N, C-alpha and C positions, 0 to 999 in steps of 0.2 A: 483299127482301134481294138477290135476283139482279140486279134492275135497278139498285139502288144501287151494288153492286160493279161492274157493267158501266159505269155512268157514270164512276166513278173510273178504271177501266182505260182507257176511251176517252180520258180527259184525260191520263193519265200516259204510256201506251205510245205514243200518237200524237205527243205533244209532244217526247219526248226522244230516242228511240233512233235516229231518222233524222237528227236535227239536232245533237245535243250531243256525240257521240263525237269528231268531228274537232277542234273547238276545244278540247275537254278534253284530247285527246292532244297538241295543240300546247302546252298549258300545262304538262302533267304529264310528257310523254314516257312512259317505261316505268313511271312511277308512276300510270298511268291507273286501274288496278284499286284502288289505295289511295284515290284520289280518289272512286271509286264507293263504296267501303266507308264513307268518311267522310260522303258525301252520304246514303247509306242510313241511317246511324246517327242523323244529325240529323233526317232525315225520320221515322224511327221515333219519336223523342222528340216531334216535333211531332204526329204522328198520334195518339199515346197521349193527349197533352194535349188535342188537339182533340176526340177521341172522348168523353172524360169530360165536357168542357164542352158538347158537342153533346147528350149525353143529358140534361143538366140544363137546357139552353136550346134545345129543338128548334124554332128559329124561323129564318126567312130572314135571312141576314146574316152567319152564321158568326162570325168573330172580332170583327167590328164590334159584335155583340151581347155577346160574352163580355167584351171589353175595357170596354165601357160599364158592364156590370153588376158586374164584379169590381174594376175599377181606377178607374172614373170616366168621365164623358162625353168628356173630351178624348182619352183613350187609345183609347176605342172609335172616335171620329171618326178619329184618326190611322191606326188599323188599316184602317178602311173606305176612307179616302183612299188609303192605300198599295195596297190590293187593287184598287180600281177603276182607278187610274191604271196600276199595274203590269200588271194582267191585260188592260187594254185594249191596251197595247203588245204583250202576248203574243198576243192575238187577231190583231192586225195581222201579227205574225211568222208565225203559223200559216197565215193566209190567203195570205201571200206564198209560203210553202212549198208550198201547193197549186199556186199558179201556176207556181212554178219547176219542179216536177216534171211537171205536166200539160201546160204549154205555155210553155216558157222564154222564147220571144220575146214573149209577151203576159202576163207574170207578173202585172203590176198589174191588168190588166183581168179576168183569171181570178180574182184575189184578191177584187176587189170583187163579182163575180158570186157567188162562194162565200159571202161574208158575207150578201148579200141572200137567197140561197136558204135558208141555215140559220136566219137570223132569222125567216123565214116559217114554217119547221118549228117552231121554239120557240114561236111565237105561237099555235099551235093546241093546245098542251098538252104537259106534260112526259112523259106516257106514250108519245106518239108519238116523242119525242126518245129515250127509252130503247130503244124498238124499233129505231130507226135506228142507235143506238150499238151495240146487240148485233151487228148485221150488220157494222158497221165493225170492231169488235174481233175478230170471227171471221176476217175477211179479213186483218187485220194479223198476228194470231197465226199464221195459216197461212203467210204470206209470211216471217215471222221464223223459223219452224220450217224452212222450205226453205233459208233462208240458213245457219242453223246446220248442217244436214245437209250442204249443199254444201261449207262450209268445213272441216268435220271429216272428210269422206270424199273431198274433192277432192285437187288437186295439193298437194304440200308443197314446201318449199324455195323458195317464191316470195316470201318476206317482203321481199327486197331489203335494201339497206343503210340503216340509220337516217340520217335527215338531221340536220344540225346543230341543227335546230329541236327535236329530241326527245332529244338526247344527254344533256343535263344535267337531273338530277332534283333539284328544290329543294322545301323544305317549302312555300314560298309558291306555287310552281307547282302542287303537289298540292292546296293549299287552293283556289286559283283554279279548278282542274279540278272540285273538289267543288262549288264554287258554281255552276259552269255545269251540272254534271250534276244538281244539286238542282232546276234548272228542269224537269227531266224527271220528278221525283218529286212535284211540287207539286199534281197533279191531285186528290188525295184530298180537298182542301178543297171540291171541287164537291159531295161527298156531304153535308158539314156545312151548306153554304149552302142546300141544298134541304130544310132541316129541316121546313118546314111541308107539304111535298109527299111526304114519306116515310111509309109506313105503319108505325105503331108505332115512332116514332123513337127512344124511350128504349132500345129493345132492338136495333133494326136498325142505327143509326148506329155505336155502339161496336164492333159486330162487322164491319160492312162496311168501315170505314176500314182497320183493320190487315190484313184479308184482301186487299183490293185492293192495298195496299202490298206485302204479302208476295209475291203473284203477280207484280207488276211487278218486284220486285227479282230474283226467279228468272229472269225473262225477260231483264232487262238483263244480269245476270252471264253468262248463257249466250251471249247474242249477242256481248257484248264479248270473252269468251274465244275464241269461235269466230273472230271477225274478227281478233283478234291472232294466231291460229294461222297466218294466211296473209298478214297485212300487218304490217310492222314499225310501231312507234309513229310513226316519222318519216313513213312512207308513208301511214299512217292520217291523220296530222295534215295532210298535203298534199292529201288527197282532197276533192273537192267533193261527191261522192256516195259516202261511205265504204262503205255496204253493197253498192252496185252494183260498186264497185271490188273489194270482197272476193270476190264470187262470180266476177268475171272472173279474179282472181288464183288462185282455186281451180280454174280450168279449166272453168267452167260459164258462159260468156258469154251463152248463151241465156236465162239466168235474170235478167240485168240489167234488161230491160224490165219483167219482172214485179215486180222490186223497186221500180222507179220508180213503177209503178201503186200498189203497196202503200204507198209513202211518201206519195203524194198522198191515198190513202184514209185513212191514219193521221192526216195533218194535218187532214182534214175532221172526223174523229172528235174530235180535240183542239179544233178550233174550235167545234164544236157544244157540247161540255161547257163550254168557256170562256165562251161567250156566255151560257149558262145561269147560271153562277156569278156573273158580273159583274152581270147584270140583277137577280139576287136581292139582292146587296149594295146595289145602287142603290135597289131597292125599300125596304130597311130604312132606308137613310139618308134617303130622301125622306119616309118616315113620320115621322122625327124632324126633318124640315125642314133637314137639312144639305145636301140637294139639293132642287131645286124640287118642292114637294109634289104637283104634278100627276102626277109619275112614280110616286106611291104607289098609283094606281088598279089594281084587279085585275079582269080581264075576268069578267063574271057567268057566262058559259057555260063558257069554257075554264079558268077559275080560275088564270090566269097573269098576271103583271104586264106586259101588252102594251105599255103606254106606255114602261116602262123598257126592255123588249126592243127596241122601235123606236128609242129614243134611243141605246142602246148600239150597235145595229147601224149607225146613221148615223155615229156617231163612229168606229167601227172601219173602216167602208167608206172614210171620208175618210183615215184613217191608212194603210190598205192601199194607197191610191192614191198616197201621197206618201213614206212613210218607208223607211228602210233596215233590212234584216232583222237584221244583226248588232247595230246600235245598239238595236233594239227588244228583242232577247233580253237584252242586258246590263241595260238599264233595268228590264225586267220582273223579272229575278232579284233585283235590289236591293229593289224594292218588295215582292215576295213574302216575302223573308227578314225584312224589317221587320214585315210582317203576322204571320208566325209567331212572331217574338220577343214580340209583344204577347200572342199566344195562350199561350205558355209562362209569361209573367209572370202572366197571369190564372189559369192552372192552379195556380200556387204559392199562391194564396189559398184554394183548396178545402180543406174540412175532411174529417175521416175519415167523417163521416156523409154527405158528398157524394161519397164514393168517390174521393177524390183519388188520383192515381197516386203511386208512390214518389217522394219528394222529389227524388232525383237525376235523374229523367227530365225534369221541366220545367227544372231548373237547367242540365243539359247541353244541352237544346234551346235555351234562351235564349242561353247563351254561344256555342253552335255557330252559331246564326243570325247573331248579330252578327259573329262571326269570319269567316264565309263572305261576308257582305255586304260587308265592308270589304276582303276579299281579291280582289274582282272588279276588272276593269280600271278604271283611274282615271277614265276618262270616264263610265263607268256609275255609279261612286260619286258623283262630283260632280253629275251631272245628277239622279240619284235624290235625293240629299240636298237639292238646290235645290228640287225639286218638293215634297218633304215639308215643307220650311221654308215654302214659299209656301202650302201647305195649312194649316199651323199658324197662319200670320199671318192668313189669312182667317177661321179659327175665332176667333182672339182679337178681331178687329175686330167680328165678328158678335156675340160675347158682350158686348162693351163697348157696342155699339149697342142690344142687346136683352138686358138683364141677366137677364130671366126665362129666355130661351133654351129649348131643349128641357128637358124635366123631368129634372133630374139624378137619376140612380139609379133612375128609374121606367121600366120597360121599355115600349116602344111598338111593338116589332117582333114580338110574337107570344107572349111568355111572361113571367110574373112569376116571382119566386123560389119561389113556392109553388103557383102556378096552372098550368093546362095551356095549350097553344097556342091562340091566338085563331083564329077562322075566317079562311080565306084571303082572304075578301072584306072583312074588317073595315077 
């Protein structure tokens, strides 16, 4: 339980609080906290739906498995495609965040080195990854606590005047901020995608997911309120390193280097958990031959999908060497929201005997995901929709060329509707 919660915290806290506050403030202005509340509400619905499904299907792959089992092969494939593509972009964004904070002049080189190092850690077993994530989460929480204390006890009256960027609050701006902040909440999926490697998954996963989400929400709300107490929404929107700017505005400039180190460590924790999740979904899709079947191999000693880990690491390293951070974050948000839309749709098919959540939860989650996805910047929506359409076209061509295809409705990623999880090396 502790390791599962820690993996989720490492993915969520590292991904968002250092990166998403400024663009969210630019979109929502003084409506930032409303955007955070909407993002948290949608994330709660997604977490509840995912937890119930993960208890029923504790197999590597997350919503790829749930969509396939509950809605049909195409929807599972679409969810898996959205997750792998979106989270690969997110991996690149987090790697570049490491580089930007650790060595701004060599951000791309540091990003690639971080990807290589963390892929090596993941290849020797998930338990070692969980131990490293524990250390990362402890450091990040300590830094965030220092930021909150500094802002709430430091200088006041330094908020400055709001810029034109943040004076107007619109419903569309608040929704766009919620979509950007949702990027920071999405890490709980990492717990579900590790279904085959979690001890007693039917009991652990449904408890670990909402617990990790609740802790993250408390941390985010506390940090956001503390930062807004010393920075106006406009000044926050203009900040390139908002938490470092906040401690300087609070009269504690000596804490700024510590915050930069904390940001780099947080991004490392996020990247570690992201690579874990993407590789497990890659494993599940490779088992069903939606991706090259060679990636379905599990290492006999370490019991991890090393080939999938190495393939994901190589793609992320290439992306980290070439892509732009802002574009990667927007693209990732669109893909992840589509992924959770499928999860909520799958949860709607659960019966009472399968311990379905209240009907309103997956309905609100589904509507919320689609609403936030299409409220994102137009470039993110267009590029994300184009990639999803390309994936759907590839699926259609493969099904037409091979009518038998993967066995529709029959689980191949670790669990049947009535049976338990298959062995990791199956």
